[in-house]
C-alpha positions in Angstrom: -0.4 -2.2 20.7 -0.4 -5.7 19.2 2.4 -7.0 17.0 0.7 -6.4 13.6 -0.2 -2.8 14.6 3.3 -2.1 15.8 4.8 -3.5 12.6 2.5 -1.4 10.4 3.3 1.8 12.3 7.0 1.2 12.3 7.4 0.2 8.7 6.7 3.5 7.0 9.4 5.7 5.7 8.7 9.2 4.3 7.9 9.6 0.6 9.7 12.5 -0.9 7.4 15.3 -2.2 10.2 16.7 -4.5 10.2 16.3 -8.2 13.1 14.7 -10.1 14.4 18.2 -10.9 14.5 18.9 -7.1 11.7 21.5 -7.2 8.2 21.3 -5.8 5.7 21.4 -8.7 2.6 23.5 -8.1 -0.7 22.7 -9.8 -4.2 24.1 -9.7 -6.7 22.8 -7.2 -8.3 19.5 -8.2 -11.8 18.2 -7.5 -12.1 17.0 -3.9 -9.3 19.2 -2.7 -10.0 21.0 0.6 -7.8 24.0 -0.5 -5.9 23.8 2.8 -2.5 23.2 1.2 -2.3 19.5 1.7 -3.4 18.8 -1.9 -0.9 21.2 -3.5 0.4 19.2 -6.3 3.9 17.9 -5.9 5.5 14.9 -7.4 4.4 12.4 -6.1 0.9 13.7 -5.6 -0.8 13.6 -2.2 -2.9 10.6 -3.4 0.2 8.8 -4.7 1.9 9.3 -1.4 -1.1 7.8 0.5 -1.1 4.9 -2.0 2.6 4.4 -1.5 2.3 4.2 2.2 -0.7 1.8 2.0 1.4 -0.4 -0.3 4.1 -0.5 2.4 1.8 -1.6 5.2 -0.5 -3.8 3.0 1.7 -7.0 3.6 1.1 -6.8 7.3 -2.7 -6.7 6.8 -2.4 -9.5 4.3 -0.4 -11.6 6.9 -3.6 -11.7 8.9 -5.8 -12.5 5.9 -7.0 -8.9 5.3 -6.5 -6.1 2.9 -7.2 -2.4 2.4 -8.4 -0.5 -0.7 -8.1 3.3 -1.1 -11.4 4.5 -2.5 -10.9 8.3 -2.5 -9.2 11.3 -1.0 -11.5 13.9 0.4 -10.4 17.0 2.4 -7.0 15.5 3.1 -8.6 12.3 4.4 -8.4 8.9 2.9 -11.6 6.8 2.4 -10.8 3.1 2.5 -12.6 -0.2 2.3 -11.5 -3.2 4.2 -11.5 -6.7 2.7 -11.1 -10.2 4.0 -10.4 -10.7 7.6 -10.0 -7.0 8.2 -13.7 -6.4 7.3 -14.9 -8.4 10.2 -12.0 -8.1 12.6 -12.8 -6.9 16.1 -9.6 -4.9 16.3 -9.5 -3.5 12.8 -10.1 0.0 14.2 -6.9 -0.3 16.2 -5.0 -1.5 13.1 -6.4 1.3 11.0 -5.9 4.2 13.5 -2.7 3.1 15.4 -1.1 1.3 12.5 -2.1 2.5 9.0 -3.1 6.1 9.9 0.0 6.5 12.0 2.2 5.3 9.1 0.5 7.7 6.7 0.8 10.6 9.1 4.5 9.9 9.5 5.0 10.0 5.7 2.5 12.9 5.1 2.2 15.2 8.1 -0.7 17.1 6.6 -2.8 13.9 6.3 -6.1 14.2 8.1 -7.9 10.9 8.9 -8.4 7.4 7.7 -12.1 6.8 7.2 -13.3 3.2 6.8 -16.4 2.9 4.6 -18.6 -0.1 3.7 
């Protein structure tokens, strides 16, 4: 693993799925939810947890002149678009899988896959 990927993967710390009252808040299934339990509404939501982790690792991507944008959550997976140097980097797959995806899975164990779209 290169230095940037290692920093991305090691930066993440878990985001708490517990509301301010200390209880998990249930909500009805939303559009795009797989129904497998990963999208059960908690505070923060599944999408908010993914966004929070991406925000934690974003500075490491920006250090190399790149960036990442969360486009959508589908079936417990995150669809992302790469920008700047990341969009043409020959090792962006390594950064995404071993860095960003690993960091998200550490924070959100039920997370599926990071899918890069154009």
